[in-house]
All heavy atoms as a GROMACS GRO file, in nm:
protein
  607
    1MET      N    1   1.241  -5.507   0.202
    1MET     CA    2   1.167  -5.390   0.245
    1MET      C    3   1.248  -5.310   0.346
    1MET      O    4   1.244  -5.188   0.345
    1MET     CB    5   1.034  -5.435   0.306
    1MET     CG    6   0.947  -5.323   0.350
    1MET     SD    7   0.860  -5.259   0.208
    1MET     CE    8   0.750  -5.150   0.287
    2ALA      N    9   1.323  -5.380   0.431
    2ALA     CA   10   1.400  -5.314   0.535
    2ALA      C   11   1.511  -5.229   0.476
    2ALA      O   12   1.547  -5.126   0.532
    2ALA     CB   13   1.458  -5.416   0.633
    3GLU      N   14   1.566  -5.271   0.361
    3GLU     CA   15   1.676  -5.193   0.301
    3GLU      C   16   1.625  -5.063   0.238
    3GLU      O   17   1.701  -4.970   0.217
    3GLU     CB   18   1.753  -5.275   0.198
    3GLU     CG   19   1.673  -5.323   0.081
    3GLU     CD   20   1.621  -5.465   0.097
    3GLU    OE1   21   1.647  -5.531   0.198
    3GLU    OE2   22   1.554  -5.510   0.004
    4HIS      N   23   1.496  -5.055   0.212
    4HIS     CA   24   1.438  -4.934   0.153
    4HIS      C   25   1.374  -4.841   0.257
    4HIS      O   26   1.317  -4.739   0.223
    4HIS     CB   27   1.334  -4.971   0.048
    4HIS     CG   28   1.390  -5.046  -0.068
    4HIS    ND1   29   1.479  -4.991  -0.156
    4HIS    CD2   30   1.372  -5.175  -0.109
    4HIS    CE1   31   1.512  -5.080  -0.247
    4HIS    NE2   32   1.449  -5.194  -0.221
    5ALA      N   33   1.385  -4.875   0.383
    5ALA     CA   34   1.324  -4.796   0.489
    5ALA      C   35   1.384  -4.657   0.498
    5ALA      O   36   1.314  -4.557   0.514
    5ALA     CB   37   1.336  -4.867   0.623
    6HIS      N   38   1.516  -4.648   0.485
    6HIS     CA   39   1.582  -4.517   0.490
    6HIS      C   40   1.541  -4.430   0.371
    6HIS      O   41   1.520  -4.309   0.386
    6HIS     CB   42   1.734  -4.533   0.494
    6HIS     CG   43   1.784  -4.598   0.619
    6HIS    ND1   44   1.768  -4.540   0.743
    6HIS    CD2   45   1.848  -4.715   0.639
    6HIS    CE1   46   1.820  -4.618   0.834
    6HIS    NE2   47   1.870  -4.727   0.774
    7THR      N   48   1.530  -4.491   0.256
    7THR     CA   49   1.489  -4.416   0.136
    7THR      C   50   1.345  -4.366   0.152
    7THR      O   51   1.316  -4.250   0.120
    7THR     CB   52   1.498  -4.506   0.011
    7THR    OG1   53   1.630  -4.560   0.003
    7THR    CG2   54   1.467  -4.428  -0.114
    8PHE      N   55   1.258  -4.453   0.202
    8PHE     CA   56   1.118  -4.414   0.224
    8PHE      C   57   1.110  -4.299   0.325
    8PHE      O   58   1.036  -4.202   0.305
    8PHE     CB   59   1.038  -4.534   0.275
    8PHE     CG   60   0.895  -4.502   0.303
    8PHE    CD1   61   0.805  -4.481   0.200
    8PHE    CD2   62   0.849  -4.491   0.434
    8PHE    CE1   63   0.672  -4.450   0.225
    8PHE    CE2   64   0.717  -4.460   0.461
    8PHE     CZ   65   0.629  -4.439   0.356
    9LEU      N   66   1.187  -4.306   0.432
    9LEU     CA   67   1.189  -4.201   0.533
    9LEU      C   68   1.240  -4.070   0.474
    9LEU      O   69   1.184  -3.964   0.497
    9LEU     CB   70   1.276  -4.244   0.652
    9LEU     CG   71   1.285  -4.143   0.767
    9LEU    CD1   72   1.148  -4.123   0.830
    9LEU    CD2   73   1.386  -4.191   0.870
   10LEU      N   74   1.345  -4.077   0.394
   10LEU     CA   75   1.402  -3.958   0.331
   10LEU      C   76   1.302  -3.893   0.234
   10LEU      O   77   1.283  -3.771   0.236
   10LEU     CB   78   1.531  -3.994   0.256
   10LEU     CG   79   1.601  -3.879   0.185
   10LEU    CD1   80   1.648  -3.775   0.286
   10LEU    CD2   81   1.718  -3.930   0.103
   11VAL      N   82   1.236  -3.973   0.154
   11VAL     CA   83   1.137  -3.920   0.059
   11VAL      C   84   1.019  -3.858   0.135
   11VAL      O   85   0.971  -3.750   0.099
   11VAL     CB   86   1.090  -4.031  -0.038
   11VAL    CG1   87   0.969  -3.985  -0.118
   11VAL    CG2   88   1.203  -4.072  -0.130
   12THR      N   89   0.975  -3.924   0.240
   12THR     CA   90   0.865  -3.871   0.320
   12THR      C   91   0.904  -3.737   0.382
   12THR      O   92   0.826  -3.640   0.378
   12THR     CB   93   0.827  -3.970   0.432
   12THR    OG1   94   0.793  -4.096   0.372
   12THR    CG2   95   0.709  -3.918   0.512
   13ILE      N   96   1.023  -3.728   0.436
   13ILE     CA   97   1.069  -3.602   0.495
   13ILE      C   98   1.080  -3.493   0.388
   13ILE      O   99   1.039  -3.378   0.411
   13ILE     CB  100   1.203  -3.622   0.569
   13ILE    CG1  101   1.180  -3.707   0.695
   13ILE    CG2  102   1.268  -3.490   0.604
   13ILE    CD1  103   1.308  -3.748   0.766
   14LEU      N  104   1.133  -3.526   0.271
   14LEU     CA  105   1.144  -3.428   0.164
   14LEU      C  106   1.007  -3.378   0.118
   14LEU      O  107   0.989  -3.259   0.092
   14LEU     CB  108   1.221  -3.487   0.046
   14LEU     CG  109   1.372  -3.502   0.066
   14LEU    CD1  110   1.434  -3.572  -0.054
   14LEU    CD2  111   1.437  -3.368   0.089
   15VAL      N  112   0.909  -3.466   0.110
   15VAL     CA  113   0.774  -3.426   0.072
   15VAL      C  114   0.715  -3.332   0.178
   15VAL      O  115   0.656  -3.228   0.145
   15VAL     CB  116   0.683  -3.549   0.050
   15VAL    CG1  117   0.538  -3.509   0.039
   15VAL    CG2  118   0.727  -3.624  -0.075
   16LEU      N  119   0.732  -3.366   0.304
   16LEU     CA  120   0.680  -3.281   0.411
   16LEU      C  121   0.748  -3.145   0.413
   16LEU      O  122   0.683  -3.041   0.431
   16LEU     CB  123   0.696  -3.351   0.546
   16LEU     CG  124   0.606  -3.472   0.568
   16LEU    CD1  125   0.639  -3.539   0.702
   16LEU    CD2  126   0.459  -3.433   0.565
   17VAL      N  127   0.879  -3.141   0.393
   17VAL     CA  128   0.952  -3.015   0.388
   17VAL      C  129   0.905  -2.931   0.269
   17VAL      O  130   0.886  -2.810   0.281
   17VAL     CB  131   1.105  -3.040   0.382
   17VAL    CG1  132   1.181  -2.913   0.347
   17VAL    CG2  133   1.153  -3.095   0.515
   18THR      N  134   0.881  -2.995   0.156
   18THR     CA  135   0.832  -2.924   0.039
   18THR      C  136   0.695  -2.863   0.066
   18THR      O  137   0.668  -2.747   0.033
   18THR     CB  138   0.823  -3.018  -0.082
   18THR    OG1  139   0.953  -3.074  -0.106
   18THR    CG2  140   0.776  -2.945  -0.206
   19ILE      N  141   0.608  -2.939   0.129
   19ILE     CA  142   0.474  -2.888   0.162
   19ILE      C  143   0.486  -2.770   0.258
   19ILE      O  144   0.420  -2.666   0.240
   19ILE     CB  145   0.386  -3.001   0.221
   19ILE    CG1  146   0.352  -3.103   0.113
   19ILE    CG2  147   0.260  -2.945   0.284
   19ILE    CD1  148   0.287  -3.228   0.164
   20LEU      N  149   0.571  -2.782   0.360
   20LEU     CA  150   0.590  -2.672   0.454
   20LEU      C  151   0.647  -2.548   0.385
   20LEU      O  152   0.606  -2.436   0.415
   20LEU     CB  153   0.682  -2.715   0.569
   20LEU     CG  154   0.620  -2.811   0.670
   20LEU    CD1  155   0.727  -2.856   0.771
   20LEU    CD2  156   0.504  -2.746   0.742
   21LEU      N  157   0.739  -2.568   0.292
   21LEU     CA  158   0.795  -2.454   0.218
   21LEU      C  159   0.690  -2.384   0.133
   21LEU      O  160   0.686  -2.262   0.126
   21LEU     CB  161   0.912  -2.499   0.131
   21LEU     CG  162   1.044  -2.522   0.204
   21LEU    CD1  163   1.147  -2.581   0.108
   21LEU    CD2  164   1.095  -2.392   0.263
   22VAL      N  165   0.605  -2.462   0.069
   22VAL     CA  166   0.501  -2.402  -0.015
   22VAL      C  167   0.406  -2.319   0.070
   22VAL      O  168   0.374  -2.205   0.036
   22VAL     CB  169   0.424  -2.512  -0.092
   22VAL    CG1  170   0.297  -2.455  -0.154
   22VAL    CG2  171   0.513  -2.573  -0.199
   23PHE      N  172   0.361  -2.374   0.184
   23PHE     CA  173   0.272  -2.297   0.270
   23PHE      C  174   0.343  -2.177   0.333
   23PHE      O  175   0.284  -2.071   0.350
   23PHE     CB  176   0.211  -2.386   0.378
   23PHE     CG  177   0.097  -2.469   0.328
   23PHE    CD1  178   0.111  -2.606   0.311
   23PHE    CD2  179  -0.024  -2.410   0.295
   23PHE    CE1  180   0.006  -2.683   0.264
   23PHE    CE2  181  -0.129  -2.486   0.248
   23PHE     CZ  182  -0.114  -2.623   0.231
   24GLY      N  183   0.470  -2.193   0.364
   24GLY     CA  184   0.548  -2.082   0.418
   24GLY      C  185   0.561  -1.969   0.317
   24GLY      O  186   0.547  -1.851   0.350
   25MET      N  187   0.588  -2.003   0.192
   25MET     CA  188   0.598  -1.901   0.086
   25MET      C  189   0.464  -1.834   0.063
   25MET      O  190   0.458  -1.713   0.041
   25MET     CB  191   0.651  -1.964  -0.043
   25MET     CG  192   0.796  -2.005  -0.034
   25MET     SD  193   0.873  -2.069  -0.186
   25MET     CE  194   0.745  -2.148  -0.274
   26LYS      N  195   0.357  -1.912   0.071
   26LYS     CA  196   0.223  -1.854   0.053
   26LYS      C  197   0.193  -1.756   0.165
   26LYS      O  198   0.142  -1.646   0.142
   26LYS     CB  199   0.119  -1.966   0.051
   26LYS     CG  200  -0.020  -1.920   0.023
   26LYS     CD  201  -0.117  -2.036   0.014
   26LYS     CE  202  -0.257  -1.986  -0.012
   26LYS     NZ  203  -0.353  -2.093  -0.020
   27TYR      N  204   0.226  -1.792   0.289
   27TYR     CA  205   0.203  -1.704   0.403
   27TYR      C  206   0.290  -1.578   0.391
   27TYR      O  207   0.242  -1.467   0.412
   27TYR     CB  208   0.236  -1.777   0.533
   27TYR     CG  209   0.235  -1.686   0.653
   27TYR    CD1  210   0.115  -1.646   0.711
   27TYR    CD2  211   0.354  -1.640   0.708
   27TYR    CE1  212   0.113  -1.562   0.821
   27TYR    CE2  213   0.353  -1.555   0.817
   27TYR     CZ  214   0.232  -1.517   0.873
   27TYR     OH  215   0.232  -1.433   0.981
   28PHE      N  216   0.416  -1.594   0.356
   28PHE     CA  217   0.507  -1.480   0.340
   28PHE      C  218   0.458  -1.386   0.231
   28PHE      O  219   0.459  -1.264   0.247
   28PHE     CB  220   0.648  -1.532   0.308
   28PHE     CG  221   0.749  -1.423   0.291
   28PHE    CD1  222   0.796  -1.352   0.400
   28PHE    CD2  223   0.798  -1.392   0.165
   28PHE    CE1  224   0.889  -1.251   0.385
   28PHE    CE2  225   0.892  -1.291   0.148
   28PHE     CZ  226   0.937  -1.222   0.259
   29SER      N  227   0.411  -1.442   0.120
   29SER     CA  228   0.359  -1.361   0.010
   29SER      C  229   0.235  -1.283   0.054
   29SER      O  230   0.221  -1.165   0.022
   29SER     CB  231   0.325  -1.451  -0.109
   29SER     OG  232   0.261  -1.377  -0.209
   30ALA      N  233   0.146  -1.347   0.126
   30ALA     CA  234   0.025  -1.278   0.174
   30ALA      C  235   0.061  -1.167   0.273
   30ALA      O  236   0.003  -1.059   0.269
   30ALA     CB  237  -0.069  -1.379   0.241
   31ALA      N  238   0.158  -1.191   0.358
   31ALA     CA  239   0.200  -1.089   0.454
   31ALA      C  240   0.261  -0.969   0.383
   31ALA      O  241   0.232  -0.854   0.416
   31ALA     CB  242   0.300  -1.149   0.553
   32ARG      N  243   0.344  -0.993   0.282
   32ARG     CA  244   0.403  -0.882   0.206
   32ARG      C  245   0.296  -0.806   0.129
   32ARG      O  246   0.301  -0.683   0.121
   32ARG     CB  247   0.508  -0.934   0.108
   32ARG     CG  248   0.638  -0.967   0.177
   32ARG     CD  249   0.747  -0.990   0.079
   32ARG     NE  250   0.781  -0.864   0.015
   32ARG     CZ  251   0.886  -0.848  -0.061
   32ARG    NH1  252   0.967  -0.948  -0.082
   32ARG    NH2  253   0.913  -0.733  -0.116
   33ARG      N  254   0.200  -0.876   0.072
   33ARG     CA  255   0.092  -0.811  -0.003
   33ARG      C  256   0.010  -0.721   0.090
   33ARG      O  257  -0.022  -0.608   0.055
   33ARG     CB  258   0.004  -0.916  -0.069
   33ARG     CG  259  -0.106  -0.858  -0.155
   33ARG     CD  260  -0.195  -0.965  -0.217
   33ARG     NE  261  -0.261  -1.042  -0.111
   33ARG     CZ  262  -0.252  -1.173  -0.095
   33ARG    NH1  263  -0.182  -1.245  -0.179
   33ARG    NH2  264  -0.316  -1.234   0.002
   34ASP      N  265  -0.022  -0.772   0.209
   34ASP     CA  266  -0.099  -0.693   0.305
   34ASP      C  267  -0.020  -0.571   0.352
   34ASP      O  268  -0.076  -0.462   0.366
   34ASP     CB  269  -0.140  -0.777   0.424
   34ASP     CG  270  -0.244  -0.882   0.386
   34ASP    OD1  271  -0.307  -0.869   0.279
   34ASP    OD2  272  -0.262  -0.979   0.463
   35THR      N  273   0.109  -0.587   0.376
   35THR     CA  274   0.192  -0.474   0.416
   35THR      C  275   0.198  -0.369   0.306
   35THR      O  276   0.186  -0.249   0.334
   35THR     CB  277   0.334  -0.522   0.449
   35THR    OG1  278   0.328  -0.622   0.551
   35THR    CG2  279   0.422  -0.407   0.495
   36ALA      N  280   0.212  -0.413   0.182
   36ALA     CA  281   0.215  -0.318   0.070
   36ALA      C  282   0.081  -0.247   0.055
   36ALA      O  283   0.076  -0.127   0.027
   36ALA     CB  284   0.251  -0.392  -0.059
   37ARG      N  285  -0.027  -0.318   0.078
   37ARG     CA  286  -0.160  -0.257   0.067
   37ARG      C  287  -0.179  -0.150   0.173
   37ARG      O  288  -0.228  -0.040   0.145
   37ARG     CB  289  -0.269  -0.364   0.081
   37ARG     CG  290  -0.411  -0.310   0.066
   37ARG     CD  291  -0.515  -0.422   0.076
   37ARG     NE  292  -0.493  -0.510   0.189
   37ARG     CZ  293  -0.548  -0.494   0.308
   37ARG    NH1  294  -0.629  -0.392   0.330
   37ARG    NH2  295  -0.524  -0.580   0.405
   38VAL      N  296  -0.138  -0.179   0.296
   38VAL     CA  297  -0.150  -0.081   0.404
   38VAL      C  298  -0.064   0.041   0.374
   38VAL      O  299  -0.108   0.155   0.393
   38VAL     CB  300  -0.111  -0.146   0.539
   38VAL    CG1  301  -0.094  -0.041   0.647
   38VAL    CG2  302  -0.215  -0.248   0.580
   39THR      N  303   0.056   0.019   0.327
   39THR     CA  304   0.145   0.131   0.291
   39THR      C  305   0.083   0.215   0.181
   39THR      O  306   0.084   0.338   0.187
   39THR     CB  307   0.282   0.078   0.248
   39THR    OG1  308   0.337  -0.002   0.352
   39THR    CG2  309   0.377   0.191   0.216
   40ARG      N  310   0.028   0.149   0.081
   40ARG     CA  311  -0.034   0.221  -0.030
   40ARG      C  312  -0.154   0.301   0.017
   40ARG      O  313  -0.173   0.416  -0.024
   40ARG     CB  314  -0.074   0.120  -0.139
   40ARG     CG  315  -0.124   0.181  -0.267
   40ARG     CD  316  -0.148   0.077  -0.375
   40ARG     NE  317  -0.234  -0.031  -0.330
   40ARG     CZ  318  -0.199  -0.159  -0.327
   40ARG    NH1  319  -0.079  -0.196  -0.364
   40ARG    NH2  320  -0.284  -0.252  -0.286
   41GLU      N  321  -0.233   0.244   0.107
   41GLU     CA  322  -0.349   0.317   0.160
   41GLU      C  323  -0.304   0.439   0.239
   41GLU      O  324  -0.367   0.545   0.231
   41GLU     CB  325  -0.434   0.225   0.247
   41GLU     CG  326  -0.513   0.123   0.169
   41GLU     CD  327  -0.586   0.024   0.256
   41GLU    OE1  328  -0.572   0.031   0.380
   41GLU    OE2  329  -0.658  -0.061   0.200
   42ASP      N  330  -0.196   0.427   0.315
   42ASP     CA  331  -0.144   0.542   0.390
   42ASP      C  332  -0.097   0.652   0.295
   42ASP      O  333  -0.120   0.770   0.321
   42ASP     CB  334  -0.028   0.499   0.480
   42ASP     CG  335  -0.074   0.414   0.598
   42ASP    OD1  336  -0.196   0.414   0.628
   42ASP    OD2  337   0.011   0.348   0.660
   43VAL      N  338  -0.035   0.613   0.186
   43VAL     CA  339   0.010   0.712   0.088
   43VAL      C  340  -0.110   0.782   0.025
   43VAL      O  341  -0.109   0.904   0.007
   43VAL     CB  342   0.098   0.645  -0.021
   43VAL    CG1  343   0.124   0.739  -0.137
   43VAL    CG2  344   0.229   0.598   0.040
   44TYR      N  345  -0.215   0.707  -0.005
   44TYR     CA  346  -0.336   0.768  -0.062
   44TYR      C  347  -0.402   0.863   0.037
   44TYR      O  348  -0.449   0.970  -0.002
   44TYR     CB  349  -0.437   0.662  -0.105
   44TYR     CG  350  -0.400   0.590  -0.233
   44TYR    CD1  351  -0.428   0.455  -0.249
   44TYR    CD2  352  -0.338   0.656  -0.338
   44TYR    CE1  353  -0.395   0.388  -0.365
   44TYR    CE2  354  -0.304   0.589  -0.454
   44TYR     CZ  355  -0.332   0.456  -0.467
   44TYR     OH  356  -0.300   0.391  -0.583
   45ARG      N  357  -0.404   0.828   0.163
   45ARG     CA  358  -0.461   0.917   0.265
   45ARG      C  359  -0.381   1.047   0.274
   45ARG      O  360  -0.437   1.156   0.283
   45ARG     CB  361  -0.463   0.848   0.402
   45ARG     CG  362  -0.574   0.749   0.417
   45ARG     CD  363  -0.585   0.700   0.562
   45ARG     NE  364  -0.672   0.587   0.569
   45ARG     CZ  365  -0.633   0.461   0.587
   45ARG    NH1  366  -0.506   0.435   0.602
   45ARG    NH2  367  -0.719   0.362   0.589
   46GLU      N  368  -0.249   1.033   0.273
   46GLU     CA  369  -0.163   1.151   0.279
   46GLU      C  370  -0.184   1.239   0.156
   46GLU      O  371  -0.192   1.362   0.166
   46GLU     CB  372  -0.017   1.108   0.290
   46GLU     CG  373   0.080   1.222   0.310
   46GLU     CD  374   0.222   1.173   0.327
   46GLU    OE1  375   0.242   1.069   0.395
   46GLU    OE2  376   0.311   1.238   0.273
   47LEU      N  377  -0.195   1.177   0.040
   47LEU     CA  378  -0.218   1.251  -0.084
   47LEU      C  379  -0.353   1.322  -0.080
   47LEU      O  380  -0.364   1.437  -0.122
   47LEU     CB  381  -0.212   1.156  -0.204
   47LEU     CG  382  -0.227   1.218  -0.342
   47LEU    CD1  383  -0.116   1.317  -0.368
   47LEU    CD2  384  -0.227   1.108  -0.447
   48ALA      N  385  -0.455   1.257  -0.027
   48ALA     CA  386  -0.587   1.320  -0.016
   48ALA      C  387  -0.582   1.438   0.080
   48ALA      O  388  -0.643   1.543   0.053
   48ALA     CB  389  -0.690   1.217   0.033
   49ALA      N  390  -0.509   1.425   0.189
   49ALA     CA  391  -0.496   1.536   0.284
   49ALA      C  392  -0.425   1.654   0.218
   49ALA      O  393  -0.464   1.770   0.236
   49ALA     CB  394  -0.421   1.491   0.408
   50GLN      N  395  -0.322   1.626   0.139
   50GLN     CA  396  -0.252   1.732   0.068
   50GLN      C  397  -0.344   1.799  -0.034
   50GLN      O  398  -0.341   1.921  -0.051
   50GLN     CB  399  -0.128   1.678  -0.002
   50GLN     CG  400  -0.016   1.641   0.093
   50GLN     CD  401   0.101   1.577   0.020
   50GLN    OE1  402   0.095   1.550  -0.099
   50GLN    NE2  403   0.208   1.550   0.094
   51ALA      N  404  -0.424   1.720  -0.102
   51ALA     CA  405  -0.517   1.775  -0.201
   51ALA      C  406  -0.618   1.868  -0.135
   51ALA      O  407  -0.651   1.974  -0.189
   51ALA     CB  408  -0.588   1.663  -0.276
   52VAL      N  409  -0.670   1.830  -0.020
   52VAL     CA  410  -0.766   1.915   0.053
   52VAL      C  411  -0.698   2.044   0.095
   52VAL      O  412  -0.756   2.154   0.083
   52VAL     CB  413  -0.823   1.840   0.175
   52VAL    CG1  414  -0.898   1.934   0.267
   52VAL    CG2  415  -0.912   1.726   0.129
   53SER      N  416  -0.575   2.035   0.141
   53SER     CA  417  -0.501   2.154   0.182
   53SER      C  418  -0.479   2.248   0.064
   53SER      O  419  -0.500   2.369   0.075
   53SER     CB  420  -0.367   2.112   0.242
   53SER     OG  421  -0.288   2.225   0.270
   54VAL      N  422  -0.438   2.193  -0.048
   54VAL     CA  423  -0.414   2.275  -0.168
   54VAL      C  424  -0.545   2.334  -0.217
   54VAL      O  425  -0.551   2.451  -0.258
   54VAL     CB  426  -0.346   2.191  -0.278
   54VAL    CG1  427  -0.344   2.264  -0.410
   54VAL    CG2  428  -0.204   2.156  -0.235
   55GLN      N  429  -0.651   2.259  -0.211
   55GLN     CA  430  -0.782   2.308  -0.256
   55GLN      C  431  -0.827   2.426  -0.169
   55GLN      O  432  -0.879   2.525  -0.220
   55GLN     CB  433  -0.885   2.196  -0.251
   55GLN     CG  434  -1.017   2.232  -0.312
   55GLN     CD  435  -1.113   2.113  -0.312
   55GLN    OE1  436  -1.090   2.015  -0.242
   55GLN    NE2  437  -1.219   2.123  -0.389
   56SER      N  438  -0.804   2.418  -0.039
   56SER     CA  439  -0.842   2.530   0.047
   56SER      C  440  -0.756   2.652   0.018
   56SER      O  441  -0.805   2.765   0.021
   56SER     CB  442  -0.833   2.490   0.195
   56SER     OG  443  -0.699   2.467   0.231
   57ASP      N  444  -0.627   2.629  -0.013
   57ASP     CA  445  -0.540   2.741  -0.050
   57ASP      C  446  -0.588   2.807  -0.179
   57ASP      O  447  -0.587   2.930  -0.190
   57ASP     CB  448  -0.395   2.694  -0.066
   57ASP     CG  449  -0.330   2.655   0.065
   57ASP    OD1  450  -0.385   2.691   0.171
   57ASP    OD2  451  -0.224   2.589   0.060
   58VAL      N  452  -0.628   2.727  -0.275
   58VAL     CA  453  -0.676   2.780  -0.402
   58VAL      C  454  -0.805   2.860  -0.381
   58VAL      O  455  -0.822   2.969  -0.438
   58VAL     CB  456  -0.697   2.667  -0.505
   58VAL    CG1  457  -0.772   2.716  -0.627
   58VAL    CG2  458  -0.562   2.608  -0.546
   59SER      N  459  -0.895   2.809  -0.299
   59SER     CA  460  -1.020   2.882  -0.275
   59SER      C  461  -0.992   3.013  -0.202
   59SER      O  462  -1.056   3.116  -0.228
   59SER     CB  463  -1.120   2.797  -0.198
   59SER     OG  464  -1.071   2.768  -0.069
   60GLU      N  465  -0.894   3.012  -0.112
   60GLU     CA  466  -0.856   3.136  -0.043
   60GLU      C  467  -0.798   3.237  -0.142
   60GLU      O  468  -0.830   3.356  -0.137
   60GLU     CB  469  -0.754   3.105   0.067
   60GLU     CG  470  -0.715   3.226   0.149
   60GLU     CD  471  -0.614   3.189   0.256
   60GLU    OE1  472  -0.617   3.075   0.307
   60GLU    OE2  473  -0.530   3.275   0.288
   61MET      N  474  -0.714   3.190  -0.234
   61MET     CA  475  -0.658   3.279  -0.337
   61MET      C  476  -0.768   3.334  -0.427
   61MET      O  477  -0.763   3.450  -0.469
   61MET     CB  478  -0.553   3.205  -0.419
   61MET     CG  479  -0.420   3.192  -0.351
   61MET     SD  480  -0.293   3.136  -0.463
   61MET     CE  481  -0.292   2.963  -0.428
   62LYS      N  482  -0.866   3.252  -0.457
   62LYS     CA  483  -0.977   3.296  -0.541
   62LYS      C  484  -1.055   3.408  -0.471
   62LYS      O  485  -1.093   3.507  -0.535
   62LYS     CB  486  -1.069   3.178  -0.572
   62LYS     CG  487  -1.173   3.205  -0.674
   62LYS     CD  488  -1.250   3.078  -0.708
   62LYS     CE  489  -1.353   3.106  -0.814
   62LYS     NZ  490  -1.428   2.986  -0.848
   63LEU      N  491  -1.078   3.394  -0.342
   63LEU     CA  492  -1.147   3.498  -0.267
   63LEU      C  493  -1.065   3.628  -0.266
   63LEU      O  494  -1.119   3.737  -0.285
   63LEU     CB  495  -1.173   3.453  -0.123
   63LEU     CG  496  -1.280   3.346  -0.103
   63LEU    CD1  497  -1.282   3.299   0.042
   63LEU    CD2  498  -1.416   3.399  -0.144
   64ARG      N  499  -0.936   3.616  -0.247
   64ARG     CA  500  -0.850   3.735  -0.248
   64ARG      C  501  -0.849   3.802  -0.385
   64ARG      O  502  -0.854   3.924  -0.396
   64ARG     CB  503  -0.708   3.698  -0.208
   64ARG     CG  504  -0.692   3.665  -0.063
   64ARG     CD  505  -0.549   3.635  -0.030
   64ARG     NE  506  -0.534   3.602   0.111
   64ARG     CZ  507  -0.418   3.577   0.168
   64ARG    NH1  508  -0.307   3.581   0.096
   64ARG    NH2  509  -0.412   3.549   0.296
   65LEU      N  510  -0.843   3.721  -0.490
   65LEU     CA  511  -0.844   3.776  -0.626
   65LEU      C  512  -0.976   3.848  -0.654
   65LEU      O  513  -0.978   3.956  -0.715
   65LEU     CB  514  -0.822   3.665  -0.728
   65LEU     CG  515  -0.815   3.706  -0.874
   65LEU    CD1  516  -0.700   3.804  -0.897
   65LEU    CD2  517  -0.800   3.585  -0.964
   66THR      N  518  -1.085   3.791  -0.608
   66THR     CA  519  -1.216   3.855  -0.624
   66THR      C  520  -1.218   3.990  -0.552
   66THR      O  521  -1.268   4.090  -0.605
   66THR     CB  522  -1.328   3.763  -0.571
   66THR    OG1  523  -1.320   3.637  -0.637
   66THR    CG2  524  -1.464   3.825  -0.593
   67ALA      N  525  -1.162   3.994  -0.433
   67ALA     CA  526  -1.158   4.120  -0.357
   67ALA      C  527  -1.071   4.223  -0.428
   67ALA      O  528  -1.105   4.341  -0.435
   67ALA     CB  529  -1.105   4.093  -0.216
   68ILE      N  530  -0.959   4.179  -0.484
   68ILE     CA  531  -0.871   4.271  -0.558
   68ILE      C  532  -0.942   4.323  -0.683
   68ILE      O  533  -0.934   4.442  -0.715
   68ILE     CB  534  -0.737   4.202  -0.592
   68ILE    CG1  535  -0.657   4.177  -0.465
   68ILE    CG2  536  -0.657   4.285  -0.691
   68ILE    CD1  537  -0.532   4.092  -0.485
   69GLU      N  538  -1.010   4.234  -0.755
   69GLU     CA  539  -1.084   4.276  -0.874
   69GLU      C  540  -1.191   4.379  -0.838
   69GLU      O  541  -1.209   4.479  -0.907
   69GLU     CB  542  -1.148   4.156  -0.944
   69GLU     CG  543  -1.051   4.068  -1.017
   69GLU     CD  544  -1.118   3.944  -1.074
   69GLU    OE1  545  -1.234   3.916  -1.041
   69GLU    OE2  546  -1.051   3.876  -1.155
   70LYS      N  547  -1.259   4.358  -0.728
   70LYS     CA  548  -1.364   4.450  -0.683
   70LYS      C  549  -1.300   4.586  -0.648
   70LYS      O  550  -1.352   4.691  -0.687
   70LYS     CB  551  -1.436   4.393  -0.561
   70LYS     CG  552  -1.548   4.480  -0.509
   70LYS     CD  553  -1.613   4.416  -0.390
   70LYS     CE  554  -1.719   4.508  -0.333
   70LYS     NZ  555  -1.779   4.454  -0.212
   71LEU      N  556  -1.187   4.583  -0.581
   71LEU     CA  557  -1.118   4.705  -0.546
   71LEU      C  558  -1.072   4.780  -0.670
   71LEU      O  559  -1.086   4.904  -0.679
   71LEU     CB  560  -0.997   4.673  -0.455
   71LEU     CG  561  -0.914   4.791  -0.408
   71LEU    CD1  562  -0.995   4.876  -0.312
   71LEU    CD2  563  -0.787   4.743  -0.341
   72LEU      N  564  -1.020   4.710  -0.770
   72LEU     CA  565  -0.974   4.772  -0.894
   72LEU      C  566  -1.092   4.833  -0.971
   72LEU      O  567  -1.078   4.938  -1.034
   72LEU     CB  568  -0.899   4.673  -0.982
   72LEU     CG  569  -0.759   4.633  -0.928
   72LEU    CD1  570  -0.700   4.525  -1.018
   72LEU    CD2  571  -0.668   4.755  -0.923
   73ARG      N  572  -1.208   4.767  -0.968
   73ARG     CA  573  -1.326   4.821  -1.037
   73ARG      C  574  -1.372   4.950  -0.968
   73ARG      O  575  -1.416   5.044  -1.034
   73ARG     CB  576  -1.438   4.719  -1.038
   73ARG     CG  577  -1.418   4.609  -1.138
   73ARG     CD  578  -1.543   4.523  -1.156
   73ARG     NE  579  -1.511   4.406  -1.234
   73ARG     CZ  580  -1.515   4.281  -1.191
   73ARG    NH1  581  -1.553   4.254  -1.068
   73ARG    NH2  582  -1.483   4.183  -1.270
   74GLU      N  583  -1.362   4.953  -0.837
   74GLU     CA  584  -1.402   5.073  -0.764
   74GLU      C  585  -1.307   5.189  -0.791
   74GLU      O  586  -1.349   5.305  -0.797
   74GLU     CB  587  -1.406   5.044  -0.613
   74GLU     CG  588  -1.520   4.954  -0.572
   74GLU     CD  589  -1.514   4.918  -0.424
   74GLU    OE1  590  -1.420   4.962  -0.353
   74GLU    OE2  591  -1.603   4.844  -0.379
   75VAL      N  592  -1.180   5.159  -0.811
   75VAL     CA  593  -1.081   5.264  -0.837
   75VAL      C  594  -1.101   5.322  -0.976
   75VAL      O  595  -1.081   5.442  -0.996
   75VAL     CB  596  -0.939   5.207  -0.820
   75VAL    CG1  597  -0.833   5.305  -0.866
   75VAL    CG2  598  -0.916   5.168  -0.675
   76GLU      N  599  -1.140   5.242  -1.071
   76GLU     CA  600  -1.159   5.290  -1.208
   76GLU      C  601  -1.272   5.386  -1.206
   76GLU      O  602  -1.303   5.482  -1.244
   76GLU     CB  603  -1.195   5.176  -1.304
   76GLU     CG  604  -1.078   5.086  -1.332
   76GLU     CD  605  -1.119   4.972  -1.424
   76GLU    OE1  606  -1.237   4.956  -1.458
   76GLU    OE2  607  -1.030   4.897  -1.463
   0.00000   0.00000   0.00000
């Protein structure tokens, strides 16, 4: 039994290192996923802000076009 003590210790250490690596990879993966999610949400917020800005520009152009059409009808 004494001659196998080093082998038992080595196998035990390898099993523990493997378990630590698996949990470490799981934690790293979750951290990257959360970071990507936050980045994606920021991009969506920025896109929504741009859409609101463009929509207000379009409504402003529509008002101007209506005013021009009214002016042209009055001139005719």
